[in-house]
C-alpha positions in Angstrom: 34.0 41.4 -83.1 37.5 40.0 -83.8 37.9 36.2 -83.8 40.6 33.7 -84.6 40.3 30.4 -86.4 41.6 28.0 -89.0 40.6 27.7 -92.6 38.6 24.5 -92.7 37.8 24.2 -96.4 38.2 26.1 -99.6 36.2 26.1 -102.9 38.7 27.8 -105.1 36.6 27.5 -108.3 33.7 29.2 -106.5 35.8 31.8 -104.6 34.7 31.0 -101.1 35.5 28.9 -98.0 34.8 28.1 -94.4 36.7 29.0 -91.2 36.3 27.0 -88.0 36.6 29.7 -85.3 37.9 29.4 -81.8 34.3 29.8 -80.5 33.4 26.6 -82.3 31.3 28.2 -85.0 32.0 27.5 -88.7 31.8 30.8 -90.7 31.5 31.3 -94.4 33.9 33.7 -96.2 34.0 35.1 -99.7 37.2 35.9 -101.5 36.4 39.6 -101.2 37.0 39.2 -97.4 40.7 38.9 -98.2 41.1 42.1 -100.3 41.2 44.7 -97.5 44.3 43.3 -95.9 46.3 42.3 -99.0 45.7 38.6 -98.8 45.4 36.7 -102.1 42.6 34.2 -102.0 44.6 32.0 -104.3 47.4 31.7 -101.7 45.2 30.6 -98.8 45.6 27.0 -97.7 43.4 24.7 -95.6 44.8 24.8 -92.1 46.0 28.4 -92.3 45.4 30.3 -89.0 43.5 33.6 -89.5 42.0 36.5 -87.6 38.8 38.0 -88.9 35.8 40.2 -88.1 32.5 38.5 -87.5 29.2 39.3 -89.2 26.6 37.0 -87.6 23.7 39.2 -88.6 23.7 37.9 -92.2 20.5 36.2 -93.2 22.5 33.3 -94.8 24.4 32.5 -91.6 27.6 33.5 -89.8 30.2 35.2 -92.0 33.9 36.1 -91.6 35.1 39.4 -93.0 38.4 41.3 -93.2 40.7 38.2 -93.0 44.3 38.5 -91.8 46.8 35.7 -91.8 48.4 34.9 -88.4 
């Protein structure tokens, strides 16, 4: 399912971050979620608006995949 949200926090040294989605859920994302759409993880900033696919079936909690900058 496609969602929109804002990058809430980034852990650059670890290669992951969190997105606060429009549905109120915070979703984890790994730097590999950026690769399919040509986004460089290093260029992301907290507060950037993004669109992404959800994967809430992950055992470790809700995830965001296939990020696109808006």
